[in-house]
C-alpha positions as CSV (number, residue, x, y, z in Angstrom):
1,M,106.0,176.4,171.2
2,G,107.0,178.8,173.7
3,D,104.0,178.1,175.7
4,D,104.3,178.2,179.5
5,R,101.2,175.7,179.7
6,Y,103.3,173.2,177.7
7,D,106.3,173.7,180.2
8,L,104.0,173.1,183.2
9,Y,102.2,170.0,181.3
10,V,105.7,168.5,181.0
11,R,106.9,169.2,184.5
12,E,103.7,167.7,186.0
13,L,103.7,164.6,183.8
14,L,107.3,163.7,184.5
15,E,106.7,164.1,188.3
16,R,103.7,161.7,188.2
17,H,105.8,159.3,186.1
18,R,108.7,159.7,188.4
19,Q,106.6,158.8,191.7
20,E,104.1,156.5,190.3
21,G,105.7,154.5,187.6
22,G,104.1,153.7,184.5
23,P,105.2,153.0,181.0
24,E,109.1,152.6,181.0
25,N,109.4,155.3,178.1
26,V,107.3,158.4,178.0
27,V,107.7,160.8,175.1
28,I,105.9,164.3,175.7
29,L,105.5,166.3,172.3
30,S,104.5,170.0,172.1
31,E,102.8,169.3,168.9
32,V,102.6,166.3,166.2
33,G,100.5,165.3,163.4
34,S,99.1,162.2,165.1
35,T,100.6,160.3,168.0
36,N,99.4,157.0,166.4
37,A,101.0,157.7,163.1
38,L,104.3,158.5,165.2
39,A,103.9,155.5,167.1
40,R,103.7,153.3,164.0
41,A,106.5,154.9,162.4
42,I,108.6,154.1,165.6
43,A,107.3,150.6,165.8
44,T,108.0,149.9,162.2
45,H,111.5,151.2,162.4
46,Y,112.1,148.7,165.6
47,Q,110.7,145.9,163.7
48,N,112.7,146.5,160.6
49,E,116.0,146.5,162.5
50,D,114.8,143.5,164.5
51,E,115.2,145.4,167.8
52,K,112.8,144.9,170.8
53,L,110.8,148.2,171.6
54,R,110.4,148.7,175.3
55,P,107.0,149.8,176.9
56,L,106.4,153.3,175.2
57,A,103.8,155.8,175.6
58,L,103.7,159.0,173.2
59,L,101.8,162.2,174.7
60,A,100.9,165.3,172.5
61,F,100.0,168.8,173.9
62,A,98.6,169.3,170.4
63,Q,97.8,167.3,167.3
64,T,97.5,168.8,163.9
65,G,96.2,165.6,162.2
66,G,94.5,163.7,165.0
67,R,92.8,160.6,163.9
68,G,89.8,158.7,164.8
69,R,88.1,155.5,163.0
70,Q,87.3,155.4,159.3
71,G,89.9,158.1,158.7
72,R,87.9,160.9,160.5
73,S,89.8,163.8,162.2
74,W,89.8,164.2,166.0
75,S,89.7,167.6,167.5
76,S,93.0,168.2,169.2
77,P,93.8,171.8,170.1
78,A,96.6,172.7,172.2
79,G,96.2,172.1,176.0
80,K,92.7,171.0,175.8
81,G,92.6,167.2,175.7
82,A,94.4,163.9,176.5
83,Y,96.1,162.9,173.2
84,V,98.2,159.6,173.8
85,T,99.2,156.4,172.0
86,R,100.5,153.7,174.1
87,V,102.6,150.8,172.4
88,I,102.4,147.1,173.7
89,E,103.8,144.0,172.7
90,A,101.9,140.6,172.3
91,A,103.4,137.3,172.0
92,D,99.9,136.2,170.3
93,P,98.4,138.6,167.9
94,A,95.0,137.1,169.0
95,L,95.3,138.6,172.4
96,L,95.0,142.0,171.0
97,Q,91.5,141.4,170.0
98,A,90.5,142.3,173.5
99,L,92.2,145.6,173.5
100,P,89.4,147.7,172.5
101,L,87.4,146.4,175.5
102,L,90.1,146.7,178.2
103,V,91.1,150.1,176.8
104,G,87.5,151.4,177.0
105,V,87.0,149.9,180.6
106,G,90.2,151.6,181.8
107,L,89.2,155.0,180.2
108,C,85.7,154.9,181.6
109,R,86.8,153.9,185.1
110,A,89.6,156.6,185.0
111,L,87.4,159.2,183.8
112,S,84.3,158.5,186.1
113,P,85.3,160.1,189.1
114,H,85.7,163.2,187.3
115,L,82.2,163.3,185.7
116,P,79.0,164.5,187.0
117,V,77.2,161.9,184.9
118,P,78.0,158.3,184.2
119,C,80.6,157.4,181.5
120,R,79.4,154.6,179.0
121,L,80.8,152.7,176.3
122,K,79.6,152.4,172.6
123,W,81.1,149.4,170.9
124,P,83.8,149.3,169.9
125,N,85.5,152.4,170.7
126,D,83.4,155.5,172.0
127,L,83.1,157.0,175.4
128,L,79.7,158.6,175.9
129,V,77.9,160.6,178.4
130,E,74.0,161.5,178.3
131,V,73.4,165.2,178.4
132,A,69.5,166.1,178.5
133,G,68.7,162.6,177.3
134,E,71.3,162.8,174.3
135,R,74.3,160.9,174.1
136,K,77.5,163.0,173.7
137,K,80.8,161.7,172.8
138,I,83.6,162.6,175.3
139,G,86.4,160.5,174.1
140,G,87.4,157.7,171.6
141,I,89.8,154.9,170.9
142,L,91.8,154.0,167.9
143,I,93.6,150.7,168.1
144,E,96.0,149.5,165.2
145,A,98.3,146.4,165.0
146,L,101.4,145.5,163.5
147,V,101.7,141.7,162.9
148,R,104.3,139.8,160.9
149,P,104.1,136.1,160.6
150,G,106.1,134.1,163.2
151,E,106.7,137.2,165.2
152,S,105.2,138.9,168.2
153,A,102.6,141.7,167.4
154,L,102.6,145.2,168.5
155,G,99.5,147.1,169.6
156,L,99.1,150.8,169.0
157,I,96.4,152.0,171.5
158,G,95.7,155.5,170.6
159,F,93.0,157.5,172.7
160,G,91.9,161.0,172.8
161,V,89.7,162.5,175.6
162,N,88.0,165.9,175.6
163,L,88.9,167.6,178.8
164,F,89.3,171.5,178.4
165,H,87.5,171.8,175.0
166,E,84.9,174.6,174.4
167,A,81.9,174.1,172.3
168,E,83.6,175.8,169.4
169,D,86.2,173.0,169.3
170,L,83.8,170.2,168.9
171,P,81.1,168.9,166.7
172,E,77.5,169.0,168.0
173,T,77.8,165.4,169.1
174,G,80.8,166.0,171.3
175,T,81.3,167.2,174.8
176,S,84.1,167.6,177.1
177,L,84.7,167.9,181.2
178,R,84.5,171.5,180.9
179,L,81.3,171.6,179.0
180,L,79.7,169.2,181.4
181,G,80.7,171.6,184.2
182,A,83.2,169.5,185.9
183,L,86.2,171.9,185.3
184,P,87.1,174.1,187.0
185,G,86.3,173.6,190.7
186,G,85.7,170.8,193.3
187,K,87.6,167.8,193.2
188,T,87.9,167.8,189.6
189,S,90.1,171.0,189.3
190,A,92.8,168.7,188.3
191,S,95.5,170.0,185.6
192,L,95.4,168.7,182.3
193,A,98.7,166.6,183.1
194,D,97.1,165.1,186.2
195,L,93.8,164.1,184.2
196,T,96.0,162.6,181.3
197,W,98.0,160.8,183.8
198,D,95.0,159.4,185.3
199,L,93.7,158.2,182.0
200,I,97.1,156.5,181.4
201,E,97.2,154.7,184.7
202,G,93.5,153.6,184.0
203,V,94.6,152.0,180.6
204,E,97.7,150.4,182.2
205,A,95.6,148.8,185.0
206,E,93.3,147.1,182.4
207,I,95.9,146.0,179.6
208,A,97.5,143.9,182.6
209,H,94.6,141.6,181.9
210,L,95.3,141.2,178.1
211,G,95.6,137.4,178.4
212,D,92.1,137.2,180.0
213,P,89.2,137.8,177.5
214,A,86.5,136.7,179.9
215,Y,87.6,139.3,182.2
216,A,87.4,142.0,179.3
217,V,84.0,140.9,178.4
218,E,82.7,141.0,181.9
219,S,84.2,144.0,182.9
220,Y,82.9,145.9,179.6
221,R,79.3,144.4,179.7
222,P,78.1,146.7,182.6
223,L,79.6,149.8,180.9
224,S,77.9,149.2,177.5
225,V,75.2,151.7,176.5
226,H,73.6,148.9,174.4
227,Q,70.6,147.2,175.9
228,P,69.4,143.6,175.0
229,G,66.9,143.8,171.8
230,E,68.0,147.1,171.0
231,R,68.2,147.9,167.2
232,I,71.6,148.3,166.1
233,V,73.0,149.1,162.6
234,C,76.6,148.2,162.0
235,R,79.0,149.2,159.2
236,L,81.6,146.7,158.1
237,G,83.6,148.3,155.3
238,D,81.1,148.7,152.7
239,T,78.6,146.4,154.1
240,V,75.9,147.4,156.5
241,I,74.2,144.8,159.0
242,E,71.2,145.6,161.0
243,G,69.9,143.5,163.8
244,A,68.8,143.2,167.5
245,F,71.6,143.7,170.0
246,A,72.1,140.1,171.6
247,G,75.4,141.0,174.0
248,F,78.8,139.8,173.4
249,D,80.5,136.4,172.9
250,E,83.4,135.2,174.9
251,A,86.0,137.0,172.7
252,G,84.2,140.2,173.1
253,R,82.5,140.3,169.4
254,L,79.2,142.2,169.2
255,L,76.2,139.7,168.7
256,L,73.3,140.8,166.3
257,D,70.2,138.8,165.8
258,S,69.2,139.3,162.2
259,E,66.7,137.6,159.8
260,G,66.9,134.3,162.3
261,R,70.8,134.3,162.3
262,R,73.0,135.4,165.3
263,I,75.9,137.3,163.7
264,P,79.1,137.8,165.7
265,V,80.7,141.3,164.6
266,A,84.6,141.3,165.3
267,A,85.2,144.8,164.0
268,G,83.2,147.5,162.5
269,E,81.3,150.5,163.6
270,V,78.0,151.0,165.3
271,I,76.3,153.6,163.2
272,E,72.9,153.5,164.8
273,G,72.0,152.2,168.2
């Protein structure tokens, strides 16, 4: 890329890794289509070769094809955000169900010290802040799984957080640390590398609780933007379900009260609420 910013980014990240530990393998890319797509290709290769994939984190300075949920694009201009995929192994694929909650909690907790307003979570995968009475998206999570019968499962934890993005880099519904006035200056005058590593450490702290769904739900609940009784509309593939928010069950599923029934939603997207 020939970008001095990228060279500095790499040096600072490697120094944080050397001093503080973290995932065993860290790969830092100047540019990639999608960290999740590359992680999937690597993980699939290891599975096909029947080899064990050691703990891995892929970081990109820029993405040309960053992805969100439902195939949406994710704005990933060079040097402006944290674009990361962490690959983990789970002996039981069922354990991966708590990942969206744990990762959301980890990112929210890591980002909050740098924010002038609280960070909140919109189920299952959005990091939000409130600006002038309007909810704005500052980050998102994309979790995918590679599961083969009789084998351990691999979880691909992709996340993007808007740090140095300007208004023209984002949709109207998005914001960034810079747009919130948190950068530069003050205690949040951290570099891209430091902010990115803080987020990685936040996720690492929470995925250590992967086998404890009760912890995941209890940690997620106070950070949720959803209020009891709030009207929520969820999209599940081609189906839309509407109801009143009734909390989360012990597995972290969203509960909706709809037409006299309580419906647990394990996967989907909240499109209103």
